[in-house]
C-alpha positions in Angstrom: 11.8 -124.7 -232.5 9.6 -122.5 -234.8 6.7 -124.5 -233.8 7.6 -124.3 -230.0 8.0 -120.3 -229.8 4.2 -119.5 -230.1 3.7 -121.9 -227.0 6.3 -120.2 -225.1 5.0 -116.7 -225.8 1.6 -117.9 -225.0 3.1 -118.7 -221.6 4.7 -115.2 -221.3 1.5 -113.4 -222.6 -0.5 -115.3 -219.6 2.0 -113.9 -217.4 1.7 -110.5 -218.3 5.0 -110.2 -220.1 3.6 -108.7 -223.6 2.4 -105.2 -224.6 -0.7 -106.8 -226.2 -2.0 -110.2 -224.4 -3.7 -111.0 -227.8 -0.5 -110.7 -230.0 2.4 -113.1 -229.9 5.1 -110.7 -229.8 7.6 -110.4 -227.0 10.6 -112.1 -225.6 10.4 -115.3 -227.7 9.1 -114.2 -231.0 7.5 -111.5 -233.4 4.1 -112.7 -234.5 4.4 -110.9 -237.9 7.8 -112.1 -238.6 6.9 -115.6 -237.8 3.9 -115.4 -240.0 5.8 -114.2 -243.0 8.4 -116.8 -242.5 5.7 -119.4 -242.1 4.3 -118.4 -245.5 7.8 -118.3 -247.1 8.6 -121.8 -245.9 5.2 -123.2 -246.5 4.3 -124.2 -242.9 0.6 -123.9 -242.7 0.6 -126.1 -239.5 2.6 -123.2 -237.9 0.1 -120.6 -239.0 -3.0 -122.9 -237.6 -1.2 -123.1 -234.1 -0.5 -119.3 -233.9 -4.3 -118.6 -234.8 -5.4 -121.3 -232.4 -3.0 -120.0 -229.5 -4.4 -116.3 -230.2 -8.0 -117.6 -230.1 -7.4 -119.2 -226.8 -5.8 -116.0 -225.6 -8.7 -113.9 -226.8 -11.3 -116.0 -225.3 -9.6 -116.3 -222.0 -9.4 -112.5 -221.9 -12.9 -111.8 -223.0 -12.3 -110.8 -226.6 -15.0 -113.1 -228.1 -15.5 -111.3 -231.3 -11.8 -111.4 -231.9 -11.8 -115.2 -230.7 -14.3 -115.8 -233.5 -12.5 -114.2 -236.1 -9.4 -116.3 -235.2 -11.1 -119.4 -235.1 -12.7 -118.8 -238.5 -9.1 -118.5 -240.0 -8.8 -122.3 -238.8 -12.1 -123.2 -240.4 -10.4 -126.4 -242.3 -9.0 -127.7 -238.9 -11.9 -130.1 -238.4 -11.4 -131.8 -242.0 -9.6 -134.5 -240.3 -10.5 -138.1 -239.5 -8.8 -138.2 -236.1 -8.9 -135.4 -233.8 -5.3 -134.2 -232.6 -4.8 -132.2 -229.3 -5.1 -129.0 -230.8 -8.0 -129.8 -232.9 -10.0 -131.2 -229.6 -9.0 -128.2 -227.8 -9.8 -125.7 -230.7 -13.2 -127.2 -230.9 -13.8 -127.1 -227.3 -12.9 -123.4 -226.9 -14.7 -122.4 -229.9 -17.9 -124.0 -228.5 -17.5 -122.1 -225.4 -16.7 -118.9 -227.4 -20.1 -119.4 -229.1 -22.0 -119.5 -226.2 -20.3 -116.3 -225.0 -21.4 -114.6 -228.1 -24.9 -115.9 -227.8 -24.9 -114.6 -224.3 -23.7 -111.0 -225.4 -26.0 -110.8 -228.5 -29.6 -111.7 -228.4 -30.0 -111.0 -232.2 -27.6 -113.8 -233.0 -28.3 -116.1 -230.1 -29.8 -118.9 -232.1 -27.3 -119.0 -234.7 -24.3 -119.0 -232.1 -26.1 -121.9 -229.9 -26.4 -123.8 -233.0 -22.6 -123.4 -233.8 -21.9 -124.3 -230.2 -24.2 -127.4 -230.4 -22.3 -128.5 -233.8 -18.9 -128.5 -231.8 -20.4 -130.3 -229.1 -21.4 -133.0 -231.5 -18.0 -133.1 -233.1 -16.4 -133.6 -229.5 -19.1 -136.3 -228.8 -17.9 -138.1 -231.7 -14.3 -138.0 -231.2 -15.0 -139.1 -227.3 -14.7 -142.7 -228.6 -10.9 -142.2 -228.8 -10.7 -141.2 -225.2 -13.5 -140.8 -223.0 -11.4 -139.6 -219.9 -10.2 -136.7 -222.0 -13.6 -135.6 -223.7 -16.1 -136.2 -221.0 -15.2 -133.1 -218.7 -15.0 -131.0 -221.9 -18.4 -132.0 -223.0 -19.8 -131.6 -219.5 -18.6 -128.1 -219.5 -19.8 -127.3 -223.1 -23.1 -128.9 -222.1 -23.3 -126.7 -219.0 -22.7 -123.5 -220.9 -25.2 -124.3 -223.7 -28.0 -125.2 -221.0 -27.0 -121.9 -219.2 -28.5 -119.8 -222.1 -31.6 -121.9 -222.8 -35.0 -121.8 -220.9 -34.0 -124.2 -218.0 -30.7 -122.8 -217.3 -30.6 -124.2 -213.5 -29.9 -127.6 -214.9 -26.2 -126.3 -215.8 -25.2 -126.6 -212.2 -25.0 -130.5 -212.5 -22.8 -130.3 -215.7 -20.5 -127.6 -214.2 -19.9 -129.8 -211.0 -19.2 -132.9 -213.1 -16.7 -131.2 -215.2 -14.8 -129.5 -212.4 -14.7 -132.9 -210.4 -13.3 -134.7 -213.5 -10.8 -132.1 -214.3 -9.7 -131.7 -210.6 -9.1 -135.5 -210.8 -6.9 -135.5 -213.9 -4.9 -132.5 -212.4 -6.0 -130.2 -215.6 -5.3 -127.2 -213.7 -5.9 -124.5 -216.6 -9.1 -126.0 -217.6 -10.4 -126.4 -214.2 -9.7 -123.0 -213.7 -11.9 -122.0 -216.7 -14.6 -124.3 -215.4 -14.8 -122.5 -212.2 -14.7 -119.2 -213.9 -17.5 -120.2 -215.8 -19.4 -121.7 -212.9 -18.8 -118.5 -211.1 -20.3 -116.4 -213.9 -23.3 -118.8 -214.1 -24.2 -118.4 -210.2 -23.6 -114.8 -210.5 -25.5 -113.9 -213.4 -28.0 -116.8 -214.0 -28.7 -118.8 -210.7 -28.6 -115.4 -208.4 -26.4 -117.5 -205.9 -23.6 -115.2 -204.7 -21.9 -117.1 -202.2 -21.6 -120.0 -204.9 -20.3 -117.5 -207.4 -17.7 -116.0 -204.9 -16.6 -119.7 -204.1 -15.9 -120.5 -207.8 -14.4 -117.1 -208.5 -11.8 -117.4 -205.7 -11.2 -121.2 -207.0 -10.6 -120.0 -210.4 -8.2 -117.1 -209.3 -6.2 -119.7 -207.2 -5.8 -122.0 -210.1 -5.1 -119.4 -212.6 -2.2 -118.3 -210.2 -1.1 -121.8 -209.9 -1.1 -122.3 -213.5 1.1 -119.1 -214.1 -1.5 -117.0 -215.8 -1.1 -113.8 -213.4 -2.5 -111.6 -216.2 -5.5 -113.6 -216.6 -6.3 -114.1 -212.8 
């Protein structure tokens, strides 16, 4: 039950049922109490899960520096022989967050892009276990990395590839994110406002369908 509560509170936070969307405190759990209990019971997996979920929330709501700090707390998550679902998702989101940081701070752009590429390489290595699960994630990370390079317009192909695969897999939440990022690309980089609006509307509809009213 303790391991399930953070996921349930994550859903409530996305619905707007928490005072602070980045803190897992609400109807289902109290973040500080749960962290203290995890320490007492020696449950590092629970702490890792809480940090990951909070990183996910911070990234979705645009708090990229907070997301980076939370990801750093889970720095040992990649010291595994085989990636779990949480490891894969953590690596994917952290890569996207590195690109967001590169985009917002030119002085640290080179380092953040390098970190994003490292995570992309991790995903590429793990792809052998399940190409269907990894290919859409790899395409989206590739699109984001290219979008902040000298030839950003090449990114469009990768955004489209990721969106199509995620749609086929009925992966609503990640498809919503892909549309959001594609919309940002067309608005800020490609200067294609009709395409930007279309992707923004698709992202909104999918976030609502997912139940993430506060994010939409």
